[in-house]
DRENDO-1510 file (C-alpha; in Angstrom, 1 decimal, always signed):
<recs>
REC; n; res; u; v; w
REC; 1; UNK; +0.0; +0.0; +0.0 .
REC; 2; UNK; +1.1; +3.6; -0.6 .
REC; 3; UNK; +3.8; +5.0; +1.8 .
REC; 4; UNK; +1.6; +7.8; +3.3 .
REC; 5; UNK; -1.1; +5.3; +4.3 .
REC; 6; UNK; +1.4; +2.8; +5.7 .
REC; 7; UNK; +3.2; +5.5; +7.6 .
REC; 8; UNK; -0.1; +6.8; +9.1 .
REC; 9; UNK; -1.1; +3.4; +10.4 .
REC; 10; UNK; +2.3; +2.5; +11.7 .
REC; 11; UNK; +2.7; +5.8; +13.6 .
REC; 12; UNK; -0.8; +6.5; +14.8 .
REC; 13; UNK; -3.6; +4.3; +16.2 .
REC; 14; UNK; -7.1; +4.6; +14.9 .
REC; 15; UNK; -9.4; +4.9; +17.9 .
REC; 16; UNK; -10.6; +1.5; +19.0 .
REC; 17; UNK; -14.3; +0.9; +18.8 .
REC; 18; UNK; -16.9; -1.7; +17.8 .
REC; 19; UNK; -19.1; -1.1; +14.7 .
REC; 20; UNK; -22.7; -2.3; +15.3 .
REC; 21; UNK; -23.6; -2.2; +11.6 .
REC; 22; UNK; -21.0; -5.0; +11.0 .
REC; 23; UNK; -22.5; -7.3; +13.6 .
REC; 24; UNK; -23.3; -10.6; +11.8 .
REC; 25; UNK; -26.4; -11.0; +14.0 .
REC; 26; UNK; -27.7; -7.9; +12.2 .
REC; 27; UNK; -26.3; -8.3; +8.7 .
REC; 28; UNK; -27.8; -11.8; +8.6 .
REC; 29; UNK; -31.2; -10.2; +8.8 .
REC; 30; UNK; -30.4; -8.2; +5.6 .
REC; 31; UNK; -29.4; -11.5; +3.9 .
REC; 32; UNK; -32.5; -13.3; +5.1 .
REC; 33; UNK; -34.9; -10.5; +4.1 .
REC; 34; UNK; -33.1; -10.3; +0.8 .
REC; 35; UNK; -33.8; -14.0; +0.2 .
REC; 36; UNK; -30.5; -15.5; +1.1 .
REC; 37; UNK; -30.3; -18.3; +3.7 .
REC; 38; UNK; -26.9; -17.2; +5.1 .
REC; 39; UNK; -25.1; -19.4; +7.6 .
REC; 40; UNK; -25.7; -18.8; +11.3 .
REC; 41; UNK; -22.8; -16.7; +12.8 .
REC; 42; UNK; -22.7; -19.1; +15.8 .
REC; 43; UNK; -21.0; -21.7; +13.6 .
REC; 44; UNK; -19.2; -19.7; +11.0 .
REC; 45; UNK; -15.9; -18.5; +9.7 .
REC; 46; UNK; -15.7; -14.7; +10.0 .
REC; 47; UNK; -13.0; -12.4; +8.7 .
REC; 48; UNK; -12.5; -8.7; +9.4 .
REC; 49; UNK; -10.3; -6.7; +6.9 .
REC; 50; UNK; -8.9; -3.6; +8.7 .
REC; 51; UNK; -9.6; -5.0; +12.1 .
REC; 52; UNK; -7.4; -2.5; +14.0 .
REC; 53; UNK; -6.8; -3.4; +17.6 .
REC; 54; UNK; -9.6; -5.9; +17.6 .
REC; 55; UNK; -12.4; -4.2; +19.5 .
REC; 56; UNK; -14.9; -5.0; +16.8 .
REC; 57; UNK; -14.0; -8.7; +16.3 .
REC; 58; UNK; -13.1; -9.9; +19.8 .
REC; 59; UNK; -16.5; -9.4; +21.4 .
REC; 60; UNK; -18.1; -11.2; +18.4 .
REC; 61; UNK; -15.7; -14.1; +19.0 .
REC; 62; UNK; -16.6; -14.2; +22.7 .
REC; 63; UNK; -20.3; -14.3; +21.8 .
REC; 64; UNK; -19.8; -17.3; +19.4 .
REC; 65; UNK; -17.2; -19.6; +20.8 .
REC; 66; UNK; -17.9; -22.3; +18.2 .
REC; 67; UNK; -17.0; -20.0; +15.2 .
REC; 68; UNK; -13.6; -19.2; +13.9 .
REC; 69; UNK; -12.4; -15.6; +13.5 .
REC; 70; UNK; -9.6; -14.0; +11.6 .
REC; 71; UNK; -8.6; -10.3; +11.6 .
REC; 72; UNK; -6.1; -8.6; +9.3 .
REC; 73; UNK; -4.7; -5.0; +9.4 .
REC; 74; UNK; -1.9; -3.1; +7.8 .
REC; 75; UNK; -0.8; -1.8; +11.2 .
REC; 76; UNK; +1.7; -4.0; +13.1 .
REC; 77; UNK; +1.2; -2.1; +16.4 .
REC; 78; UNK; -2.6; -2.5; +16.1 .
REC; 79; UNK; -2.3; -6.2; +15.5 .
REC; 80; UNK; +0.0; -6.6; +18.5 .
REC; 81; UNK; -2.5; -4.9; +20.7 .
REC; 82; UNK; -5.4; -7.0; +19.3 .
REC; 83; UNK; -3.5; -10.2; +20.1 .
REC; 84; UNK; -2.8; -9.0; +23.7 .
REC; 85; UNK; -6.5; -8.1; +24.3 .
REC; 86; UNK; -7.7; -11.4; +22.8 .
REC; 87; UNK; -5.4; -13.4; +25.0 .
REC; 88; UNK; -6.4; -11.5; +28.1 .
REC; 89; UNK; -10.1; -12.0; +27.1 .
REC; 90; UNK; -9.7; -15.8; +26.7 .
REC; 91; UNK; -10.5; -15.7; +23.0 .
REC; 92; UNK; -8.4; -18.5; +21.7 .
REC; 93; UNK; -10.4; -19.1; +18.5 .
REC; 94; UNK; -9.4; -15.9; +16.9 .
REC; 95; UNK; -6.2; -15.1; +15.0 .
REC; 96; UNK; -4.7; -11.7; +13.9 .
REC; 97; UNK; -2.3; -11.0; +11.0 .
REC; 98; UNK; -0.4; -7.8; +10.1 .
REC; 99; UNK; -0.6; -8.0; +6.4 .
REC; 100; UNK; -1.6; -6.1; +3.3 .
REC; 101; UNK; -4.9; -7.5; +1.9 .
REC; 102; UNK; -3.2; -8.0; -1.5 .
REC; 103; UNK; -0.7; -10.3; +0.2 .
REC; 104; UNK; -3.2; -12.2; +2.4 .
REC; 105; UNK; -3.7; -15.9; +1.4 .
REC; 106; UNK; -6.1; -17.4; +3.9 .
REC; 107; UNK; -6.1; -21.1; +4.5 .
REC; 108; UNK; -9.1; -23.3; +5.3 .
REC; 109; UNK; -12.7; -23.1; +4.0 .
REC; 110; UNK; -14.2; -20.0; +2.6 .
REC; 111; UNK; -15.6; -17.3; +4.9 .
REC; 112; UNK; -19.3; -17.1; +5.8 .
REC; 113; UNK; -18.9; -13.4; +6.8 .
REC; 114; UNK; -16.4; -10.8; +5.6 .
REC; 115; UNK; -16.3; -7.4; +7.3 .
REC; 116; UNK; -14.6; -4.4; +5.8 .
REC; 117; UNK; -15.6; -1.3; +7.7 .
REC; 118; UNK; -13.8; +2.0; +7.1 .
REC; 119; UNK; -11.6; +0.6; +4.5 .
REC; 120; UNK; -12.8; +1.1; +0.9 .
REC; 121; UNK; -12.8; +4.9; +0.9 .
REC; 122; UNK; -9.3; +5.2; +2.3 .
REC; 123; UNK; -7.2; +3.0; +0.0 .
REC; 124; UNK; -6.0; +3.4; -3.6 .
REC; 125; UNK; -8.1; +2.2; -6.5 .
REC; 126; UNK; -6.1; -1.0; -7.0 .
REC; 127; UNK; -6.8; -2.0; -3.4 .
REC; 128; UNK; -10.5; -1.2; -3.8 .
REC; 129; UNK; -10.5; -3.6; -6.7 .
REC; 130; UNK; -8.6; -6.2; -4.7 .
REC; 131; UNK; -11.2; -6.0; -1.9 .
REC; 132; UNK; -14.1; -6.8; -4.2 .
REC; 133; UNK; -12.1; -9.6; -5.9 .
REC; 134; UNK; -11.0; -11.0; -2.6 .
REC; 135; UNK; -14.6; -11.1; -1.3 .
REC; 136; UNK; -15.9; -12.9; -4.5 .
REC; 137; UNK; -13.0; -15.4; -4.3 .
REC; 138; UNK; -13.2; -16.2; -0.6 .
REC; 139; UNK; -16.9; -16.0; +0.3 .
REC; 140; UNK; -18.8; -19.2; +0.9 .
REC; 141; UNK; -21.7; -19.9; -1.5 .
REC; 142; UNK; -24.2; -18.3; +0.9 .
REC; 143; UNK; -21.7; -16.0; +2.6 .
REC; 144; UNK; -22.0; -12.2; +2.9 .
REC; 145; UNK; -19.6; -9.3; +2.8 .
REC; 146; UNK; -20.4; -6.1; +4.7 .
REC; 147; UNK; -18.5; -3.2; +3.1 .
REC; 148; UNK; -18.8; +0.4; +4.2 .
REC; 149; UNK; -17.8; +3.5; +2.3 .
REC; 150; UNK; -18.2; +7.3; +2.1 .
REC; 151; UNK; -21.0; +8.6; -0.1 .
REC; 152; UNK; -20.0; +11.3; -2.6 .
REC; 153; UNK; -23.2; +13.4; -2.3 .
REC; 154; UNK; -22.9; +13.7; +1.4 .
REC; 155; UNK; -19.2; +14.5; +1.3 .
REC; 156; UNK; -19.3; +17.1; -1.4 .
REC; 157; UNK; -20.0; +20.1; +0.9 .
REC; 158; UNK; -17.2; +18.9; +3.3 .
REC; 159; UNK; -14.3; +19.2; +0.9 .
REC; 160; UNK; -14.3; +23.1; +0.7 .
REC; 161; UNK; -14.1; +23.1; +4.5 .
REC; 162; UNK; -11.2; +20.7; +4.4 .
REC; 163; UNK; -9.4; +22.9; +1.9 .
REC; 164; UNK; -9.9; +26.0; +4.2 .
REC; 165; UNK; -8.5; +24.1; +7.1 .
REC; 166; UNK; -5.4; +23.1; +5.1 .
REC; 167; UNK; -4.9; +26.7; +4.1 .
REC; 168; UNK; -5.1; +27.9; +7.7 .
REC; 169; UNK; -2.6; +25.2; +8.6 .
REC; 170; UNK; -0.2; +26.4; +5.9 .
REC; 171; UNK; -0.6; +30.0; +7.2 .
REC; 172; UNK; +0.6; +28.9; +10.7 .
REC; 173; UNK; -2.0; +27.0; +12.6 .
REC; 174; UNK; -0.3; +24.3; +14.6 .
REC; 175; UNK; -2.8; +21.4; +14.0 .
REC; 176; UNK; -6.1; +20.6; +12.6 .
REC; 177; UNK; -8.1; +21.2; +15.8 .
REC; 178; UNK; -6.5; +24.7; +16.2 .
REC; 179; UNK; -7.4; +25.5; +12.6 .
REC; 180; UNK; -10.9; +24.3; +13.0 .
REC; 181; UNK; -11.4; +26.4; +16.2 .
REC; 182; UNK; -10.1; +29.4; +14.3 .
REC; 183; UNK; -12.3; +28.8; +11.3 .
REC; 184; UNK; -15.4; +28.4; +13.5 .
REC; 185; UNK; -14.7; +31.7; +15.2 .
REC; 186; UNK; -14.9; +33.5; +11.8 .
REC; 187; UNK; -17.7; +31.6; +10.3 .
REC; 188; UNK; -21.3; +32.9; +10.5 .
REC; 189; UNK; -23.6; +30.5; +12.5 .
REC; 190; UNK; -26.1; +30.4; +9.6 .
REC; 191; UNK; -23.3; +29.4; +7.2 .
REC; 192; UNK; -23.6; +25.8; +5.7 .
REC; 193; UNK; -20.0; +25.3; +6.8 .
REC; 194; UNK; -20.8; +25.9; +10.5 .
REC; 195; UNK; -22.4; +22.4; +11.3 .
REC; 196; UNK; -19.7; +20.7; +9.3 .
REC; 197; UNK; -17.0; +22.4; +11.4 .
REC; 198; UNK; -18.8; +21.4; +14.6 .
REC; 199; UNK; -19.1; +17.8; +13.3 .
REC; 200; UNK; -15.3; +17.8; +12.7 .
REC; 201; UNK; -14.6; +19.2; +16.1 .
REC; 202; UNK; -16.8; +16.5; +17.7 .
REC; 203; UNK; -14.9; +13.8; +15.8 .
REC; 204; UNK; -11.6; +14.9; +17.4 .
REC; 205; UNK; -8.0; +14.9; +16.1 .
REC; 206; UNK; -7.6; +11.1; +16.4 .
REC; 207; UNK; -10.4; +10.3; +14.0 .
REC; 208; UNK; -9.9; +13.3; +11.7 .
REC; 209; UNK; -6.3; +12.2; +10.9 .
REC; 210; UNK; -7.7; +9.0; +9.3 .
REC; 211; UNK; -11.0; +10.3; +8.1 .
REC; 212; UNK; -11.5; +13.8; +6.7 .
REC; 213; UNK; -7.8; +14.5; +6.6 .
REC; 214; UNK; -6.5; +11.0; +5.7 .
REC; 215; UNK; -4.0; +10.5; +3.0 .
REC; 216; UNK; -6.8; +9.2; +0.8 .
REC; 217; UNK; -10.5; +10.1; +1.2 .
REC; 218; UNK; -12.4; +8.9; -1.9 .
REC; 219; UNK; -16.2; +9.1; -1.5 .
REC; 220; UNK; -18.2; +7.2; -4.2 .
REC; 221; UNK; -21.7; +7.6; -5.5 .
REC; 222; UNK; -23.8; +4.6; -4.7 .
REC; 223; UNK; -24.2; +3.5; -8.3 .
REC; 224; UNK; -20.4; +3.3; -8.7 .
REC; 225; UNK; -20.2; +1.1; -5.7 .
REC; 226; UNK; -22.9; -1.3; -7.0 .
REC; 227; UNK; -21.3; -1.4; -10.4 .
REC; 228; UNK; -17.9; -2.1; -9.0 .
REC; 229; UNK; -19.3; -4.9; -6.9 .
REC; 230; UNK; -21.2; -6.3; -9.8 .
REC; 231; UNK; -18.0; -6.3; -12.0 .
REC; 232; UNK; -16.4; -8.5; -9.4 .
REC; 233; UNK; -19.4; -10.9; -9.3 .
REC; 234; UNK; -21.1; -9.5; -6.1 .
REC; 235; UNK; -24.7; -8.6; -5.6 .
REC; 236; UNK; -26.0; -6.0; -3.0 .
REC; 237; UNK; -28.6; -7.3; -0.7 .
REC; 238; UNK; -29.3; -4.1; +1.2 .
REC; 239; UNK; -27.9; -1.7; +3.8 .
REC; 240; UNK; -26.9; -3.1; +7.2 .
REC; 241; UNK; -28.6; -0.1; +8.8 .
REC; 242; UNK; -31.9; -1.7; +8.0 .
REC; 243; UNK; -34.1; +1.4; +8.0 .
REC; 244; UNK; -31.5; +3.4; +6.0 .
REC; 245; UNK; -32.4; +2.3; +2.5 .
REC; 246; UNK; -36.2; +2.5; +3.0 .
REC; 247; UNK; -38.4; +5.5; +3.0 .
REC; 248; UNK; -39.9; +6.0; +6.4 .
REC; 249; UNK; -43.5; +6.4; +5.3 .
REC; 250; UNK; -44.0; +3.3; +3.1 .
REC; 251; UNK; -47.7; +2.6; +2.5 .
REC; 252; UNK; -49.2; -0.8; +3.2 .
REC; 253; UNK; -49.6; -1.6; -0.5 .
REC; 254; UNK; -45.8; -1.1; -1.2 .
REC; 255; UNK; -44.9; -3.0; +2.0 .
REC; 256; UNK; -47.2; -5.9; +1.0 .
REC; 257; UNK; -45.5; -6.0; -2.4 .
REC; 258; UNK; -42.1; -6.1; -0.9 .
REC; 259; UNK; -43.1; -8.9; +1.5 .
REC; 260; UNK; -44.6; -11.0; -1.3 .
REC; 261; UNK; -41.4; -11.0; -3.3 .
REC; 262; UNK; -39.3; -14.2; -3.3 .
REC; 263; UNK; -36.1; -12.8; -4.9 .
REC; 264; UNK; -36.4; -9.0; -5.0 .
REC; 265; UNK; -34.1; -7.1; -7.3 .
REC; 266; UNK; -32.4; -5.6; -4.3 .
REC; 267; UNK; -29.8; -3.7; -6.4 .
REC; 268; UNK; -32.5; -1.8; -8.3 .
REC; 269; UNK; -34.4; -1.2; -5.1 .
REC; 270; UNK; -31.3; +0.1; -3.2 .
REC; 271; UNK; -30.5; +2.5; -6.0 .
REC; 272; UNK; -34.0; +3.8; -6.6 .
REC; 273; UNK; -34.8; +4.8; -3.1 .
REC; 274; UNK; -31.4; +6.4; -2.5 .
REC; 275; UNK; -31.2; +8.7; -5.4 .
REC; 276; UNK; -31.8; +11.8; -3.3 .
REC; 277; UNK; -29.8; +10.6; -0.3 .
REC; 278; UNK; -27.4; +13.1; +1.3 .
REC; 279; UNK; -25.9; +10.7; +3.8 .
REC; 280; UNK; -22.1; +10.7; +4.2 .
REC; 281; UNK; -21.8; +7.0; +4.8 .
REC; 282; UNK; -23.2; +3.6; +3.8 .
REC; 283; UNK; -22.7; +0.1; +4.9 .
REC; 284; UNK; -23.9; -2.4; +2.3 .
REC; 285; UNK; -24.3; -6.2; +2.6 .
REC; 286; UNK; -23.3; -8.2; -0.5 .
REC; 287; UNK; -23.3; -11.8; -1.6 .
REC; 288; UNK; -22.0; -13.7; -4.6 .
REC; 289; UNK; -24.0; -13.3; -7.7 .
REC; 290; UNK; -24.5; -17.1; -7.9 .
REC; 291; UNK; -25.6; -17.4; -4.2 .
REC; 292; UNK; -28.5; -19.8; -3.5 .
REC; 293; UNK; -31.7; -17.7; -2.9 .
REC; 294; UNK; -34.6; -19.3; -1.1 .
REC; 295; UNK; -38.1; -19.5; -2.6 .
REC; 296; UNK; -40.1; -18.3; +0.3 .
REC; 297; UNK; -41.6; -14.8; +0.3 .
REC; 298; UNK; -40.2; -12.2; +2.8 .
REC; 299; UNK; -43.5; -12.3; +4.8 .
REC; 300; UNK; -42.6; -15.8; +5.9 .
REC; 301; UNK; -38.9; -15.0; +6.5 .
REC; 302; UNK; -39.8; -12.3; +9.0 .
REC; 303; UNK; -40.8; -15.1; +11.5 .
REC; 304; UNK; -37.3; -16.4; +11.5 .
REC; 305; UNK; -36.1; -13.2; +13.2 .
REC; 306; UNK; -35.8; -12.0; +16.8 .
REC; 307; UNK; -37.0; -8.5; +17.6 .
REC; 308; UNK; -36.6; -5.8; +20.3 .
REC; 309; UNK; -38.0; -2.3; +20.7 .
REC; 310; UNK; -36.4; +0.6; +19.0 .
REC; 311; UNK; -37.5; +4.2; +19.2 .
REC; 312; UNK; -41.3; +4.0; +19.2 .
REC; 313; UNK; -43.6; +6.8; +18.3 .
REC; 314; UNK; -46.6; +7.6; +20.4 .
REC; 315; UNK; -48.8; +6.3; +17.7 .
REC; 316; UNK; -47.1; +3.0; +17.0 .
REC; 317; UNK; -46.5; +2.4; +20.7 .
REC; 318; UNK; -50.2; +2.0; +21.3 .
REC; 319; UNK; -50.6; -0.9; +18.8 .
REC; 320; UNK; -49.8; -4.5; +18.5 .
REC; 321; UNK; -47.3; -6.0; +18.0 .
REC; 322; UNK; -45.4; -3.0; +19.4 .
REC; 323; UNK; -46.9; -3.3; +22.9 .
REC; 324; UNK; -45.7; -6.9; +23.1 .
REC; 325; UNK; -42.3; -6.0; +21.9 .
REC; 326; UNK; -41.9; -3.2; +24.4 .
REC; 327; UNK; -43.1; -5.5; +27.2 .
REC; 328; UNK; -40.0; -7.6; +26.8 .
REC; 329; UNK; -37.5; -4.7; +26.6 .
REC; 330; UNK; -34.6; -4.6; +26.7 .
REC; 331; UNK; -34.4; -8.2; +25.6 .
REC; 332; UNK; -34.7; -9.4; +22.0 .
REC; 333; UNK; -37.4; -12.2; +21.6 .
REC; 334; UNK; -37.9; -14.7; +18.7 .
REC; 335; UNK; -40.8; -13.6; +16.5 .
REC; 336; UNK; -42.6; -16.9; +17.1 .
REC; 337; UNK; -42.4; -16.5; +20.9 .
REC; 338; UNK; -43.7; -13.0; +20.6 .
REC; 339; UNK; -46.5; -14.1; +18.3 .
REC; 340; UNK; -47.7; -16.5; +21.0 .
REC; 341; UNK; -48.4; -13.5; +23.3 .
REC; 342; UNK; -50.9; -12.1; +20.8 .
REC; 343; UNK; -52.8; -15.1; +19.4 .
REC; 344; UNK; -55.5; -13.0; +17.8 .
REC; 345; UNK; -53.2; -11.3; +15.4 .
REC; 346; UNK; -53.1; -12.7; +11.9 .
REC; 347; UNK; -49.6; -13.7; +10.7 .
REC; 348; UNK; -49.8; -11.6; +7.5 .
REC; 349; UNK; -50.8; -8.6; +9.6 .
REC; 350; UNK; -48.0; -9.3; +12.0 .
REC; 351; UNK; -45.4; -9.6; +9.2 .
REC; 352; UNK; -46.6; -6.3; +7.7 .
REC; 353; UNK; -46.4; -4.3; +10.9 .
REC; 354; UNK; -43.1; -5.8; +12.0 .
REC; 355; UNK; -41.6; -5.1; +8.6 .
REC; 356; UNK; -42.9; -1.5; +8.8 .
REC; 357; UNK; -41.4; -1.2; +12.2 .
REC; 358; UNK; -38.0; -2.3; +10.8 .
REC; 359; UNK; -38.3; +0.3; +8.1 .
REC; 360; UNK; -39.0; +3.2; +10.5 .
REC; 361; UNK; -36.6; +2.0; +13.2 .
REC; 362; UNK; -39.3; +1.2; +15.9 .
REC; 363; UNK; -38.4; -2.5; +15.6 .
REC; 364; UNK; -34.8; -3.7; +15.8 .
REC; 365; UNK; -34.3; -7.2; +14.4 .
REC; 366; UNK; -31.6; -9.8; +14.9 .
REC; 367; UNK; -31.0; -13.3; +13.6 .
REC; 368; UNK; -30.9; -14.6; +17.2 .
REC; 369; UNK; -32.6; -13.9; +20.5 .
REC; 370; UNK; -30.9; -12.1; +23.3 .
REC; 371; UNK; -32.2; -12.5; +26.9 .
REC; 372; UNK; -30.5; -11.2; +30.0 .
REC; 373; UNK; -31.3; -9.7; +33.4 .
REC; 374; UNK; -31.4; -5.9; +33.0 .
REC; 375; UNK; -30.9; -5.3; +36.8 .
REC; 376; UNK; -27.4; -5.0; +38.3 .
REC; 377; UNK; -26.1; -8.1; +40.1 .
REC; 378; UNK; -25.3; -7.9; +43.8 .
REC; 379; UNK; -21.6; -8.1; +43.0 .
REC; 380; UNK; -21.2; -6.3; +39.6 .
REC; 381; UNK; -18.4; -8.0; +37.6 .
REC; 382; UNK; -17.2; -7.2; +34.1 .
REC; 383; UNK; -16.2; -10.1; +31.9 .
REC; 384; UNK; -12.5; -10.5; +31.1 .
REC; 385; UNK; -12.8; -8.6; +27.8 .
REC; 386; UNK; -14.7; -5.6; +29.2 .
REC; 387; UNK; -12.4; -5.4; +32.2 .
REC; 388; UNK; -9.3; -5.4; +29.9 .
REC; 389; UNK; -10.9; -2.6; +27.9 .
REC; 390; UNK; -11.6; -0.7; +31.2 .
REC; 391; UNK; -7.9; -1.3; +32.2 .
REC; 392; UNK; -6.7; +0.2; +28.9 .
REC; 393; UNK; -9.3; +3.1; +29.0 .
REC; 394; UNK; -11.0; +1.8; +25.8 .
REC; 395; UNK; -14.7; +1.8; +25.0 .
REC; 396; UNK; -16.7; -1.0; +26.5 .
REC; 397; UNK; -18.8; -3.0; +24.1 .
REC; 398; UNK; -22.3; -3.7; +25.3 .
REC; 399; UNK; -24.6; -6.7; +24.5 .
REC; 400; UNK; -25.8; -5.0; +21.3 .
REC; 401; UNK; -22.2; -4.5; +20.0 .
REC; 402; UNK; -22.5; -0.7; +20.7 .
REC; 403; UNK; -19.3; +1.0; +22.0 .
REC; 404; UNK; -19.5; +3.0; +25.2 .
REC; 405; UNK; -16.7; +5.4; +26.2 .
REC; 406; UNK; -16.4; +7.0; +29.6 .
REC; 407; UNK; -14.6; +9.9; +31.4 .
REC; 408; UNK; -11.3; +9.0; +32.9 .
REC; 409; UNK; -12.7; +8.9; +36.5 .
REC; 410; UNK; -15.4; +6.4; +35.5 .
REC; 411; UNK; -12.8; +3.9; +34.3 .
REC; 412; UNK; -11.5; +3.8; +37.9 .
REC; 413; UNK; -14.9; +2.6; +39.0 .
REC; 414; UNK; -15.2; +0.1; +36.1 .
REC; 415; UNK; -11.9; -1.4; +36.9 .
REC; 416; UNK; -13.2; -2.0; +40.4 .
REC; 417; UNK; -15.9; -4.2; +39.0 .
REC; 418; UNK; -14.0; -7.5; +39.4 .
REC; 419; UNK; -16.6; -9.3; +41.6 .
REC; 420; UNK; -14.9; -8.5; +44.9 .
REC; 421; UNK; -17.2; -5.6; +45.9 .
REC; 422; UNK; -20.9; -5.5; +46.3 .
REC; 423; UNK; -23.0; -2.6; +45.1 .
REC; 424; UNK; -22.6; -0.7; +48.4 .
REC; 425; UNK; -18.9; -1.2; +48.3 .
REC; 426; UNK; -18.7; +0.0; +44.7 .
REC; 427; UNK; -20.9; +3.0; +45.6 .
REC; 428; UNK; -18.5; +4.0; +48.3 .
REC; 429; UNK; -15.5; +3.5; +46.0 .
REC; 430; UNK; -17.2; +5.6; +43.4 .
REC; 431; UNK; -17.9; +8.4; +45.9 .
REC; 432; UNK; -14.2; +8.5; +46.8 .
REC; 433; UNK; -12.7; +8.3; +43.3 .
REC; 434; UNK; -15.4; +10.0; +41.2 .
REC; 435; UNK; -17.7; +12.1; +43.5 .
REC; 436; UNK; -19.5; +13.7; +40.6 .
REC; 437; UNK; -20.8; +10.3; +39.3 .
REC; 438; UNK; -24.4; +9.5; +40.3 .
REC; 439; UNK; -23.6; +5.9; +40.9 .
REC; 440; UNK; -26.9; +4.1; +41.3 .
REC; 441; UNK; -28.6; +5.2; +38.0 .
REC; 442; UNK; -25.2; +4.8; +36.2 .
REC; 443; UNK; -25.0; +1.2; +37.4 .
REC; 444; UNK; -28.5; +0.5; +36.3 .
REC; 445; UNK; -27.7; +2.0; +32.9 .
REC; 446; UNK; -24.8; -0.4; +32.5 .
REC; 447; UNK; -26.9; -3.4; +33.5 .
REC; 448; UNK; -29.6; -2.3; +31.1 .
REC; 449; UNK; -27.0; -2.4; +28.3 .
REC; 450; UNK; -26.0; -5.9; +29.2 .
REC; 451; UNK; -22.6; -5.0; +30.5 .
REC; 452; UNK; -22.8; -7.7; +33.2 .
REC; 453; UNK; -24.5; -10.3; +31.0 .
</recs>
């Protein structure tokens, strides 16, 4: 890979975090609703390209101990850290390699899931082509690849701001953050640049060095992504942010049509509904163009999912099946089990409403159920992986694969959650080390996110 990129990744560490849109429990839903019977991630081979220090891959490995995991990254230091965290976490069924994708020759069976998050838009064109070709060559017949990239339409207004920042730096600003602060001070609040500047400031210097101000930042239009994937023999199934590619206010007739399809032309659908999109980022799930599609309509496939409550509107929250879904929150229940709680509801009506909920974000689907006690245990104890992350001051990954960062003082309290203190002892410890922390509701929040599950 080009020297500027290699130098960046050898000398600076990309901030460690998990990426929920790459979770195979979620991307499998995209495959299923797209008509592909993808392998279950609990017994699969899973590869992450650009795995960094492993915070995305290791919690997945701990969730599925009977699967095999491989992570590769250009950065030797990041891979060394990933190996240490995996060892401390007890994840022996995962391996990490510091290698350029073009030089990586995996052994063993094809991969059921390939993840490439934050990779495509930051590498030269020949590496982009190599990524698509690698996925086609090393995906299992019913495997999926989740590839994220920057969207051209959303990034177009950001580039003039980037050029202004570079000019301010050339004029004497010490770093990007100083230049951003100066630019903000001379920019009118009603300027279209103002929210972009604030967004960059919120990202922080660590992310900006790889993202907006990386050696390569090459946003693509969606049709170019689909065409490049097709040229390599890959077919898009949909967006891993399930409500992203669908209009929020789909009428029942359109939904019924979608649910009745057996093998929808997902590429055409993905393009048609995203023509006006101004999003800056997409995460698309792809499969081989010769993948075996199932012959059942989507209305039947919905019942293979597990679901939990998302952000319910006042209107939808008063109706079934949403009342039943909310009653089991924060857990994620199989559709068939949830259906048993409302026996008077027709299956076709249930499928329609749940699919509509998926479209508007009020229903969050997964390929497997998740049940846990949302109340804090008497002796709160982080598992080995979360404790190791707390020791290193890294984000903790919750049960939904969401990263959660904390102020420095909170990490002192998290590191004390080793099972030796009860809640009262931790509250006292918190009061001494972090007096501003409202401990009791904070502890309940952690439990509600499955941090002790």
